[in-house]
N, C-alpha and C positions, 0 to 999 in steps of 0.2 A: 444921640446922633449929632447934636450941636457940638459937643465936645470932640467927637471924631472929625467933624468938618473943620474944626480949628486945627487939630493935629495934622490933617492931611496937607495943610499949606506948606509944611516943611518938606524938604526933599525925601529921599528913600526912607529914612528913619521915621519920618512923619507918617508915611503910608503904612508902614508896619504897625505903628502905634494905633493908627486909625482902624486898621483891619482888626486888631486885637479888641479894640473898643466896640466895633460893630458886632463882633462875634459874642462879646459879653452881653450886649443888648439882645442878640438873637436868643440867648439862653432864656431870657424872660419873655420874649415875644417871637417864637420860632416861625410864625406864619406871616410875618411882616414883609410884604413884597419889597418895600423901599430899603429895608435892611439887607435883604438878600441881594438886591441889585447893587447896593453900596459895596457889599463884600465881593461881588463879582468884579466890579470895576477896580477895586484895590488889588485883587488877585491878578487881574489882567495887567495892571501897571507893574506889578512885581514879577511878571512872567510865570506865575503859578497857573499854567494854562488849564490843566485838568480840573483843578479846584475852581477856577474861574468859570469854566463851562458848566460845571455842576450847579454852581450858584445861579448862573444865568437861567439854567433849566428850571430850577426851583422857583426863581422869581417870576418867570413867565407863567408857570402853572399856578402860582399864587395869585397873580394879577387876573388870570382867567377865572379862577374860583371867585374872586371878589368882584368880578365884572367891571374892572377898571380898564375900559377900552383904550384910553389914551396911553396909559402907562404900559399896557400890554403891547400895543402896536410899536411904541418906541423901544421898549426893552427887547422885544423879539427881533426887530430890525437890527439892533446893535449886536445881538447874539449871533444872528445869521452872518453878519458882516465880519465879526471878529473870529467866530469859532465854527461857522457852518453848522449851527445847531438846527437839527430837524427832528421830527418825531415821526416814526414809521407807524402811524395810527391815524384815525379820523381827526384827532386833535389838530393835525397839520393843516387840514383844509379850513378849519375855523381860524387858525392863526393867520393863514394867508388872507382870509377875508378881513381880519382886523388890520393887517398891513395896508390893504387896498383902501379901507375906510379912512386911514390916516394919510392916504396919498402916496404911500411908499411902494409904488408899483415895481421899481427896480429891485428892491429888497424882496418883494413877493415873487418876482420872476426868478431871482437867484435861489430862493428857498424851494420853490416848486421844482425847479430844474435839478437841484441837489436831491430832492425827494425821489424824483424819477430815476436819477442815476443810481441811488441806493437800492431802489426796487429792482432795477435791472442787474446790478452788481451782485445782489444777494439771491438771485434766482427766484424772486417773488412775483415776477411778471405774470406767470400763469397760475401760481398758487393764490395770489391776491389780485386777480384781474380788475376787481371793482376799484381798488386803490389806484391801480395804474391808469385805468380809463378816466377816473375822476381827475387825477393829476394832469393828464394830457389835455383834457377839456379845459381845465383851469388855466393851463399854460397858453392854450390857444386863445382863451378869453382875454388874458392879460395882454398878449401880443396884439390882438385885434383891437381891443378897446383902449388900452393905455399906450401901447408901443407903436400904434399905427402901422403894424406889419400884417395886414390882412392876408397877403400872399402866404406868409409863413404859417399863419393860423389855419388857413384852408388846407395847406399841405399836411399839417399835423393831423387834422380831422380826417382827411381822405385816407391817409395811411392807417389811422386807427380803425376806421370803418372797414378797410380792406383786411385788417388783422382780426377784427372781431365783428364779422358781418351780422351775426345773429344777436348781438348784445342789445337788450332793451335800453341800456344806459345811453346809447348813441342815437336813439330814435329822434330826439329833438335836433341833434346836430345834422342828421340826414335831411330832415325837413328844411332846416335853415339853408343848407348848402344848395338844395335843389330849388328853393323858392326865391332866392335873392341874387342880384347880379354881382359881378366881381368887385365892384367898387363899394358896395354897401357893407355896413358893419354887421358881423355875423350874430353877435349876442347883445342882449340888452337886459342883463341881470340888474336887479335892484339890491345893492349891498345892504340897504337898511332892512330889507325883507328877504334875506337870502334863501335861495332854494337850491336844488341840485345844480351844479355839482359841489357847492360849498357845504351844504348840509344834506344828508340823505333823507 
């Protein structure tokens, strides 16, 4: 890795050489998140976008497995920003949580908005309503708690409740909407001890 870092200081040819060196190191240590992330960044610089996105995805998953919260939050924020990387699975909600823990709420808002768009675009809104409801609640939480947009958060929840009036996943949101005034914060989740909607 040190050798690759020296190589990368040169212009384009250095990045190519660094990428080859990182790939060589990966053959010996394929589950190294730092190597995967380094490959992703080299590929991004070289406009090898599909390859970069795949390396980012693998780096994020590896950091998640190794429970490296700081690296996970930083690498996922970068991947969302550069390649709109999202996971159509419960992993997404945990990743959003890590972004919020790192104070990257704008990246979290972008990621969950992309997730919602993909659910809608792929016709999964009614096939996977749990994902959709979870995502919308998380978006409302981000807007309410971090973005100081309580009005938008309330509107999201009211529309969601109207669309899924019988969903038990919305019981907490219903109680909060009816119990507090318009100026109060809707949610008070503790990200260090996450509960629904971040983790089922």
